[in-house]
N, C-alpha and C positions, 0 to 999 in steps of 0.2 A: 504494500500500500504506500502511495505517495500523497503528501498533503502539504499545503502552504496556507499561511494565514495572512489576511490583509486587514489592517485597521481602518474601519469606516468612520468611526468617531471615537470620542473618549470612552464611550460606553457600548460600542457595537463593533463586531468583527465579522469577517466572512472567511470560512474555511473551505478551500477547494480541495477535493479528495478524489483520487483515482485509485480504484481497486482492481487488480488483475483478476481474471476469471478464476485462477487457481485458488484465490482466497475466498471465492464464493461457493466453491463446490460443495462444501459441507452444508451450507444453507440451502442450496438447490436440492441436495439429497433429502434433507429434512422436509422441504416443501413437497417433494414427491410423496413422501410417507404421509404427510398431513392430508394431501388431496386424496390419496388412495384410501384413507380411513373414512373419508366423507362420501365418496361417490359409490354408486351401485352400477356395475357393468355385468350383464349376464355372462355366466361361464367362469367368473372370477370371484374368489372370496374377497370380502371387504378387507382392505389392508394388504392384499397380496397381488394387487394389479400391477403389471409391468409398466415401466416408464413410457415405453413406446405406445402402449394402449391409452395411457393418460394423455399423451401428446395428441393422439388421434381423436379421442372422444372429448377431452376437456380443452386441450390446447396448451402447448408449452408456454405460451405467453402468460397464462394464468398462474402457472407454477413459478415462473421467473418473477412475476409481480409479488407473490407471497414471499419468495426467497429474499428479494430486495427489501421488502418491508421489514423482515426480521433482521436483516443484516445492517441496515442503515444505522440504528442506534449504537451498535457495537463499534462500527468503523468511525462514526462521528465521535464517540467517546474516546477512542484511541487517539484520534487526531487532536482532540481538545487537551488530553493529557500530554501528548507529545509537545505541543506548543505552549503548555502551561496556561491555558485559557480558563479563567475563573468564571464559569457560566452562571448567569442568573436568568430566570424566565424561560419561556418555551422557544425552541429553535424553529426556524423556517427553512424547510428543505426544498431544494430545486434539483431534480434529476436532469442533468445536462445531456448525457449520452449513455446508451447501453448497447454494446456490440456483443451478441451472443458468442459464448466461448472465447471472448477476448478481454473485455473490460467493462467496468461501470464507472462513470464519472458523475459526481454530484457536488453541489455546494450547499453550505449551511450558513445562514446569517443568524446571529444570536447576540443577545445583550450580555455584557460582561461587567465585572466590577472595575471601576475606574482606579487609576493610580492615585493614591492619597499621599500628599506631601505633609508629613507630620511636623509640627512646630518644635522649637527648642523649649521643652517644658520648664527648664530652669529660669527662663526669661518671662514666664507668665506669672502674674500676680492676681490672686482671687481674694475678694473681700467678703467676709461672712459677718453675721450678726455677732454682737458681743455676747460673751458668756456671763449672764447675770441671773442670780437666784434672788428673788425678792421675798419680802415677808409675806406678800399675798400668795406667792407660789407655795411657800411652806404651809400657810394657813389652809390653802386649798387641799393639800395632801392630808392635813390633820382632819379637815372636815369630811373628806372621803372615808377616812378611817372611822370617824365618829358615826357616819351614816351606817356603817356595817354593824355597829353596836347599838344603833337606835331602836326605839320601840314605836309601834304604830298605835295611835290613840284616836278613837272615833270622835268626830266633832260635828256639831250642828251648826253649820254655816255654809256659805257659798264656796265652791271650789276655787283654788288658785294654783299657780304653777308650783310644783313640788309636792302637791297632795297626792295621796294614793286613793283611788276610787275602786268600788266594786260595781260593775255595770253588766247589763244584758245588751247585746247588739244584734240587730236584724238588718240584713242587706236586702234591698228590693230593686228591681228594674221594672219600670212601667207599672208599679203597684204590685207586682208579683214577687214573692219571696224567692231569692236565689237559692238554688240547690246547694245545701251545705252552708248557707249564709246566715245561720243563727248560732250565737254563742252566748252562754249564760255564765254568770258569776265570774267574769273576767276581772282580775286584779291588774290595775294599770296606773302608772305614774304620769300624772298630768304634766305636759311640757316635754316629755321624753321623745316625742315624735317617733315612736317605735311601732306604730300600728297603721291606721288608715289616715290618709291625708285629710286634714280638716277636723280630725277628732279632738285634738287639743283645744282648738279655738271653740269648738262646740261645747266642750265640757266646762270651760271657764264660766263661773257665775251660776252654775246649776247647784241645786241642793238635793239631798237624799229624798227620793220620791218623785223628782221631776222627770219628765220625758221630753225628748226633743228629736227632731229630724234634721239632717243636713245632707246636702248634695255633694257627691264626690265621684272620682273615677274609681271603679271597682276593678279587681283583677280580671284580666281577659277582655276588658272593654277597649275600644279604639280611643285615640287621643281626644276625639271630639264627642265622645259619648259619656254620659253621666248616669249614676245610679243614686239611690237614696239609702241612708243608714238611719235606723231608729235607735235612739239611746234611751235606756231606762236606768237611771242612777239609783243604786241601792244604798250605798254608804260612802261617806267621805272621811278619810283618815289623814292625820298629819303625823310626821315623824318627829318624835321627841328625842333630841340628841343628848348624850351625856356631857357634863361640863368638862372643859379643858383644864385638867389639873393632874397632879401626880397620881392620883388614884386611877384616873383613866389611862395614863401611861402604863401603869402596872397591869391593868386589865387587858389592854389591847396590844402590848408589846413586851419585849424582854427588858425594857428600860424601867428604871425606878422613878425617874422624874420626867416631867413634860419637856424640860430644857434639853435633856439627853435625846428624847424622841425627836424634837425639832432639829437638833444638830445632825442626827442620822438622816432625816429627810433632806437636809441641806446638802449633805455629801452625795446622796443618791441623785438628787436633782442636778448637781454639778456634772456627774458622770453622764446622765441622760442628755443634758444640754451640750456637753462636749461631743457626744456621738451625733447629735443633731447638727453641730457645726461641720463635722466630717461629711455627713450626708449632703449638707447644703453646698460645701465646697465641691464635692463630686458632681452634683447636678449643675452647678455654675460653670465648672470646667468643661463639661460636655456641651453645654449650651454655647459657651464662648467659642469653642472649636468649630461647632456646626455653623455658627454665625460668621466666623472669620475665615474659615477655609473654603476653598472652591471645590466642592464635592458634587460633581455632576451625577444625575440619576437617569436611568433609562426611562424614557417617556412611556413606552409600552408597558413596562412593569408597573409604573404608577397608575396608568389608566386601568389596567387589569385589576389591581388591588382595590382601587376606588370603586370600580363597577361591582366587584364582588361584595364589598362592604355595603354599598347602597342597595344592591339587589336583596341582600339579606334583611335590610330594613324596609324594603318596599318603597324606596324613595329615589329611584333612578332619575326621576324628572325634576327633583328638587335642586335647582341650580345653586341656591345659596348654601345648602348643606353640602353639595358636591365640592364647592370651593373650600369649605371648612375641612372636609375629609381629605381633600387633595393636599392641603398644607400639612395635615397630620401624617399622612402616608409618606410625603417627601422627607419630613423630618425623621421619621422612623427609619426609612431606608438609608438616609445619610448617616444616621447614628450607627446602624449596623456596619456600613462600609468603613466608617471611621474606626470603630472599636475593633473590627477584624484586622484593619491595617496595624493597629497598635499591638494586637495579639501576635501578628506576624513579626513586626519589628522587634518586639520585646522577647520573642521566642517563648511565649507563655505556654506552660503545660499545666494540666489539672491532675492532681493526685486523688487517690481513692478517698482520703479523709475529707478533702474539700468537697468532693462530689456528694459524699454521704451527708455532710453538714447542710449542703444546699437542699438536698432531697428532703431532709427532716424539716427544714424551715418551710419549704414549699408545701409539703404534705399538711403541715399545721394550718396553713392558710386555707386549704381545701377541706379541712376537718377529716382527713383520712390517715390511717396508719401508714407509716413510711413504706412498708413492704408492699402494701396494696397500691400505693401511688406509683412506686417504681415499676411494678408489674404492668400497670396501665400504660405507662410511658413506653415500656419495652414492647408491649403488644401493638401499640400504635406506631412503632418505629421512630420514636422521638428521643431516644437516648442521645443520639449525636447532637440534636438541637439543645438538649440539656447541657451537654459538655461545652457546646459553643457559648451558651449563656453564662456558664460559670467562668469560662475563659475570658469573656468580655468583661465581666465584673472584676475579675482578678487583674486584668490588664489595666483597666482604668484606675483601680486602687494603687497599682504599682507606679504609674506615671504621676499620680496625684502626690506621691511622696516627694517628687522633685519640684513641685510647684510651690511658689511662695504664697502661703496663705496667711492673711492678716485679718484681724477683726476690725470693726468700724472705728475702734479707738486707736488703731495702728499697732496693736500688739500682735506679735507673731504667734500663730497657732501651730502647735506641734502635733500633727496628725499621726506621726509614727507611734506616739505614745498610746494611741487608740487602737492600733492594729493588733488583732489577736495573733498570737504566735502558734502557727500550725506546724506540727512535727512533720518531717519529710516522709513521703510514701511514694510508691510506684506511680508513675504518671499514667494517665488514661489517654489512650489513642482515640481522637475524635472521629477517626474513620470507622471504628468498630460499631 
């Protein structure tokens, strides 16, 4: 096989490929077997039909067409690897010439990853928010702890934010009760916005024994459709919190005094806010590079992804939303190209421990056991994507260590102090 590559643009190439017939013979033989297994010719058992009879009854052209269709992806893949073409999107194939028993000539146009020129990270400065733990931050932590030890007391008054209510709810559409739309004795915190849109506003000002109807969008309804929800308020309760004193500190923690408890909260908050500084620096660095660097994206790849997204939402004709999604897709593709360029330049490898840690964190977000989550990824053929994601995260964290990060007060932020120390392990091959 002979092949050449021609650059058509920064994101598109054409591969011209010539395959001698000798390299096609196994595909032709397989095609004859496939046709023989499909056709019925009197006097011959299916699958045992001679090639000459298939040529006579079916036509050698049909066999050659099938052989070529099966062979094209293989030879195209070989040519792409030979010329180190990093393909994205679907290829467009054009068969130029086929001379039976002699050669096959075809070309492939395909989108490719652009070359990304990375900046000198040591010359980049990123400004993040100051690390500040205020008294109100600490008080908020104390109040959250107090809430866990609070008691609910029934009150005879109108509801307000923060109250706990017991309600019966009935959902209706056009006056008819929705199947499964009735729920009794629900305990709900007013103002938490954890149930039906509009419920919090409807509950405000109600008293035990009151009934009210409000209009809202119910599950399964279209954006422009509304249903009705009937509320029956059975009880109003307020949370009585324990006093902030040493006795509470002993009850709710391992500390003997409220001062010690608050000091512990202050240290914990400092660590949390330091991690937030690191995450902010990472996000700002990625945004700066995407904004500053010239990273071309294949237009066809953008169009295909935008159309797929809009089709899933049923909004193909929504021009305003299309423009919004187009911008998001372009940014996402640029981000992937950029991070993959960093992975390559930094020769980043992922080890088993890092992959396992990422799997555990990801499985927690989906509320699944890590083993089940890993199996689903494997069954879906997404392990290589997972390795790529971990590699990108690791690559960005690595170069972030060379960036000058300061807070808004001008103080240098030491991100290396936040980096967890991962013991070495065998690297994971992203091709597996």
